[in-house]
C-alpha positions in Angstrom: 0.0 0.0 0.0 2.8 2.4 1.0 4.6 1.6 -2.3 1.5 2.4 -4.4 0.9 5.7 -2.6 4.6 6.7 -3.1 4.4 6.1 -6.8 1.0 7.7 -7.2 2.3 10.8 -5.4 5.5 10.9 -7.5 3.6 10.8 -10.8 1.7 14.0 -9.7 5.0 15.6 -10.7 7.9 14.6 -12.9 9.5 11.6 -11.2 13.3 12.0 -10.9 13.9 8.7 -12.7 12.1 9.9 -15.8 14.7 11.7 -17.9 12.5 11.8 -21.0 15.2 10.2 -23.0 15.6 6.5 -24.0 18.2 4.6 -22.1 21.5 4.3 -24.1 21.5 0.6 -23.2 18.1 0.1 -24.9 19.2 2.1 -27.9 22.2 -0.2 -28.4 20.2 -3.4 -27.9 17.5 -2.3 -30.3 20.1 -1.5 -33.0 21.4 -5.1 -32.7 18.0 -6.9 -32.8 15.3 -7.4 -35.5 12.1 -5.6 -34.8 9.5 -7.6 -32.9 7.1 -7.5 -29.9 8.3 -5.8 -26.7 7.1 -5.7 -23.2 7.9 -2.7 -21.0 7.4 -3.6 -17.4 6.8 -0.7 -15.1 6.7 1.6 -18.2 6.0 4.8 -16.2 5.3 7.7 -18.6 6.2 5.6 -21.7 9.6 7.1 -22.6 11.1 3.7 -23.5 7.8 2.5 -24.9 7.8 5.4 -27.3 11.4 4.8 -28.4 10.7 1.2 -29.2 7.5 2.1 -31.2 9.5 4.8 -33.1 11.8 2.0 -34.2 9.1 -0.3 -35.5 8.4 -2.4 -32.4 4.9 -3.4 -31.3 5.0 -2.6 -27.6 3.0 -3.4 -24.5 3.6 -1.1 -21.5 2.4 -2.0 -18.1 2.3 0.2 -14.9 0.2 0.0 -11.8 -0.1 3.8 -11.5 -3.1 5.1 -13.6 -1.6 8.6 -13.9 1.6 7.2 -15.4 -0.4 5.2 -18.0 -2.3 8.4 -18.9 1.0 10.2 -19.4 2.3 7.3 -21.5 -0.8 7.4 -23.7 -0.2 11.0 -24.4 3.5 10.4 -25.1 2.8 7.5 -27.5 -0.4 8.8 -29.2 1.3 9.0 -32.6 2.0 5.2 -32.3 -1.3 4.1 -31.0 -1.6 1.3 -33.6 1.7 -0.2 -32.3 1.3 0.4 -28.6 -0.9 -1.2 -25.9 -0.8 0.4 -22.5 -2.3 -1.3 -19.5 -2.8 -0.4 -15.8 -1.8 -3.6 -14.2 0.3 -5.5 -11.7 3.6 -6.9 -13.0 3.4 -9.6 -10.4 0.2 -11.0 -12.1 1.4 -11.0 -15.7 -0.2 -14.4 -16.5 -3.6 -12.9 -15.6 -3.3 -9.8 -17.9 -4.7 -9.7 -21.4 -1.4 -9.2 -23.1 -0.9 -9.4 -26.9 2.3 -11.5 -26.5 4.4 -13.5 -26.7 7.4 -11.1 -26.7 10.8 -11.0 -28.2 12.1 -8.4 -25.8 11.2 -7.4 -22.3 12.5 -4.3 -20.5 12.4 -3.4 -16.8 14.1 -0.1 -15.8 13.6 0.0 -12.0 10.4 -2.0 -11.4 11.8 -5.3 -10.2 13.9 -4.0 -7.3 10.7 -2.3 -5.9 8.9 -5.6 -5.5 8.7 -7.8 -2.4 10.5 -11.1 -2.4 7.2 -12.9 -3.1 6.3 -10.3 -5.8 9.7 -10.9 -7.5 9.0 -14.7 -7.7 5.5 -14.1 -9.3 7.0 -11.5 -11.7 9.7 -14.0 -12.9 7.0 -16.7 -13.4 4.9 -14.2 -15.5 7.9 -13.1 -17.5 8.8 -16.7 -18.2 5.2 -17.2 -19.4 5.3 -14.3 -21.9 8.9 -14.0 -23.1 9.7 -16.3 -26.1 12.5 -18.8 -25.8 15.6 -16.9 -27.0 14.0 -13.6 -26.1 16.0 -10.9 -24.4 15.2 -9.5 -21.0 16.9 -6.3 -20.0 16.8 -5.4 -16.3 18.1 -2.3 -14.7 18.2 -2.6 -10.9 19.8 -1.0 -7.8 22.5 -3.0 -6.0 24.5 -2.5 -2.9 27.6 -0.3 -3.0 30.9 -2.2 -2.9 31.6 -3.6 0.6 28.1 -2.6 1.8 26.7 -5.3 4.1 23.3 -6.9 3.2 20.3 -4.9 4.4 16.7 -5.9 4.7 14.3 -4.2 2.2 12.1 -1.7 4.0 8.4 -1.3 3.1 8.1 1.0 0.1 11.8 1.1 -0.7 13.7 -0.6 -3.5 15.7 -3.6 -2.6 19.5 -3.4 -3.1 20.0 -6.8 -4.8 23.6 -8.0 -5.3 24.5 -9.4 -8.7 24.7 -13.0 -7.4 21.1 -12.8 -6.0 19.7 -11.4 -9.2 21.3 -14.1 -11.3 20.2 -16.8 -8.9 16.6 -15.6 -9.0 16.4 -15.9 -12.8 18.7 -18.9 -13.2 16.0 -21.6 -13.6 14.9 -20.3 -17.1 17.2 -17.4 -18.0 20.9 -17.2 -18.8 22.9 -14.0 -18.1 24.5 -13.0 -21.3 25.8 -9.5 -20.4 26.2 -7.4 -17.3 27.4 -3.8 -16.9 27.5 -1.4 -14.0 25.1 1.5 -14.1 26.0 5.1 -13.7 25.4 7.3 -10.7 24.1 5.4 -7.7 25.1 1.7 -7.4 23.1 -0.1 -10.0 23.5 -2.5 -12.9 22.1 -3.6 -16.3 21.5 -7.3 -16.7 20.9 -8.9 -20.1 19.2 -12.3 -19.8 18.2 -14.7 -22.6 15.2 -16.9 -22.0 15.9 -20.6 -22.3 
């Protein structure tokens, strides 16, 4: 509940995580892959969704904050035929009427905000919708070097070490690329679905 209120409040303004520009990591990945169907998990105001649609992808964006989805609809209006935007829960992907399956899934800061049980359900749903061989790009916060493990507090993102993230996805995903994020301790994970 606290998490939902936090995000609803943040989308009354411009959230600090929304630069309005596509992530350079996504730009590079899209340039290297054939166009297909993409799933933007925790799409927020649709910045990444729009970039994918501009480059020919059919995109489904999901966010649990209605105001974020309203903003994403405005931002992607010119690509309405290619974009499906849903207010929904990423921990219940199998229950959502998605037009998948997907060749690419993207998460820029949603996964680390979920509870441990929510992360497990999220992975099961992602496994359900992402095609075998599909790429999953995950951006998540991690602890600073030499920082001891800390419990996740309600409403705050988890700081997940690389080993934990890889282990969580290891049953059906293979880590194919990893790179440190910029700014606060974070990382990009590129997984391929088995």
